[in-house]
N, C-alpha and C positions, 0 to 999 in steps of 0.2 A: 804475302801471307795474310790470311783473314781468319777471324774466329767465326764459326758458323754454328747455329743451334741445330738441334736434332731434326726439326722440321725441314730445314734447308738440306741436310744430309738425306733425308727421306725423299725429297723432291728430285734429288739427283738419281736416286736408285729405283724409285717407284713412280710409274707414270701418273701424272697429274696435270691439271691446267697450268701449274707453275713450273713444271719440269724444264721446258724450253728456256725460260728466263734463268733458272738456276744453272742450267748447262752453260749458258753464256757467261755467267759469273765465273764458273769453273774454267772456262777457256781463258778468261782474263787472268785469273789467279788460281792455279790449281793446288796451291799449298794451303790446305785447310787445317785448322786446329780447333780443339774443343776440350773442355774438362772431361775427365774420364767418365763422368756421369752420362755422357752421350751414349755410351755402350748399353747401359741398362735401359735408357729410354728407347733406344732404337730396337733393342731386343723385344721390348713391350709392343712396339709398332709391328714388328714381325709376328709376334704372337697373335695380335689382333687380326692381322691379315690372314693368318693360318686358320684361326677360329671362324672367320667369316667365309673361308673357302676361296679367297682371292689369290692365294698362293699355295703351292704344295710344299711339303717339308724340305725337299731337296732344293727347290728354288729359293725358299726363305733362307736356308743355310748358305747358299751360294751368294745371295745378296748381302747377308751379314758378313761373310768372309770378305767380299769386295769392299764393303764399307770400312771394315777393320783394316784392310790393307791400305786404303786411302789415307787413313788417319794413324797408321802404325807409328809414325814418328811425331805425331802431333796431338796426342792426348796427354793432358796434364792433370796432376793433382793440384787442387786449389785449397789454400789454407782457409780454415773455418772462420776465424775471427773477422776478416774483411767481408766474407760472405754474409755472416750474421749481421754485421754492422750495416751493410748495404741494404739487406732485406728489411731491417728495422727502419732505416731512413727512407726507404722508398715504397714500402708496403708490397714489394714484389716477393715472389716465392724465392726460397733459398735456391731452388733449382735454376731459375732464371738468373739469379745473382752470381751463381758459379760462372756462367758464361760472361757476364758483365765484368766480374772481377778479373777473369783471365784476360779479357780484352784490354782492360785498364793496365793490368800488370805488364802485359807485353807491348802496349802502345799500339794496338791494332784496331781496325774497324771490326764491328760485330754485325755480321749480316744475318738478318732475321726477318720473318714475316709477322712476328708477333706484335700486334698494335700496342699492347701495354708496354712492352720492352721499348719500342720505338718512342713512346711518350715519356717513360721514366728515365731513359738513358740517351737523350738526343746528342750527347757529346761523343758517344761511341757507336751507337746502334744506327744501322742504316738498312733500308729495305733493299731487296735485290734490284728493284727498278731504279731506285736512286743511285745504287752502286753502279749500275750500267750507265746511267746518265752522266755520272761523274768520271767515266772512263771512255774517252772518245773512241778507242779501239774496239768498243763493243758493237759498233755498226748499228746503232739504234735507228 
């Protein structure tokens, strides 16, 4: 089980240069969790893809449904006090801190491509590439 941010979820469902790498992370650990916030962030990604004409409405809804299914047992409410405290201590956004607090509370790694998160939370945050390198079964 790993904590993933919205970007990582997006790379699994939307074609990008990082998709193959994220798919390999998923093969190693298909149990992904995230704060409930991921839904709103991912809906916003879907809305931007719709507005740009990259997806049709039916396709966007299907992708959203698949993402929600993937995390159906893995989205969590995160308490405000530790999120605000961590944001204050790290100068990170409260959004980012929700993912970091969840990872710390659950004792999990937090897979992200966000450089700022990787710098601010080196004790829990790991890039997909570093995650793959730390798991020999990944066939790097």
